[in-house]
Each structure stands twice: as structure tokens, then as C-alpha cells.
C-alpha positions in Angstrom: -9.1 -0.8 95.7 -12.6 -1.0 97.3 -15.3 1.5 96.4 -19.0 1.6 97.4 -21.3 2.4 94.5 -25.1 2.6 94.8 -26.1 -0.7 96.4 -22.9 -2.5 95.6 -19.2 -2.8 96.6 -16.7 -2.7 93.8 -13.4 -4.4 94.3 -10.6 -3.7 91.8 -7.3 -5.5 91.6 -4.5 -4.7 89.1 -2.1 -7.2 87.7 0.7 -7.4 85.1 -0.4 -8.5 81.7 1.0 -11.8 80.3 4.0 -10.0 78.7 4.7 -8.3 82.0 5.1 -4.8 80.5 1.6 -3.5 80.9 -1.3 -3.6 83.4 -4.8 -5.1 83.5 -7.6 -4.8 86.0 -9.7 -7.6 87.5 -13.0 -6.5 89.0 -15.6 -8.0 91.4 -18.9 -6.4 92.2 -20.6 -7.5 95.4 -24.3 -6.9 95.8 -27.5 -8.4 97.4 -29.7 -10.6 95.2 -32.8 -12.1 96.7 -31.5 -11.3 100.2 -28.2 -13.1 99.6 -24.8 -11.8 98.8 -23.8 -12.3 95.2 -20.5 -11.5 93.4 -20.1 -10.8 89.7 -16.5 -11.1 88.3 -15.6 -8.7 85.4 -12.5 -8.9 83.3 -11.3 -6.1 81.0 -9.4 -7.4 78.0 -7.4 -4.2 77.7 -3.8 -3.3 78.8 -2.7 0.0 80.3 0.6 1.6 80.8 0.2 2.0 84.6 -1.6 0.2 87.4 -3.5 3.5 88.2 -4.8 3.7 84.6 -5.9 0.0 84.8 -7.6 0.6 88.2 -9.5 3.7 87.0 -10.7 1.8 83.9 -11.8 -1.1 86.0 -13.8 1.2 88.3 -15.5 3.0 85.3 -16.3 -0.4 83.7 -17.7 -1.8 87.0 -19.9 1.3 87.6 -21.3 1.0 84.1 -22.1 -2.7 84.8 -23.9 -1.8 88.0 -25.9 1.0 86.3 -27.0 -1.5 83.6 -27.6 -4.6 85.7 -28.7 -3.5 89.2 
């Protein structure tokens, strides 16, 4: 999933947890810093029942990061 948010682009990938029964999200936030593209990688240490739940949680977490840091 790719979502624009404020002056950033949020990229969310979902993957199976280590045990293979639940889902996790991996997030990347792309933004401009001093005129150059920067990427911040964010990892949630929570597991979810579905890929959709993990994706939603990753998006919410990434938006909160953008609000706090950019």
C-alpha cells in the first residue's frame, strides 16, 4: 500500500510473523530533508489476525510518526 500524507509518502508492506499464523506491518516514510529524499523505516512489534489489520495499524503508526517528526 502507498499513501500520500502531508509532505510524505507512506509505504506499508505486510508480512507473516515468525510463527506464520499472524501478520505484521513494515513501514517506510519517504520525505524531503534539506532538499534530498530521505526514508525512515518503521517496524511495529505487534502481530495482527489479518493482513488488513496489520496494514491499517502500520498506516496509523506512520501518520503519527509524520505528525511528530515532520
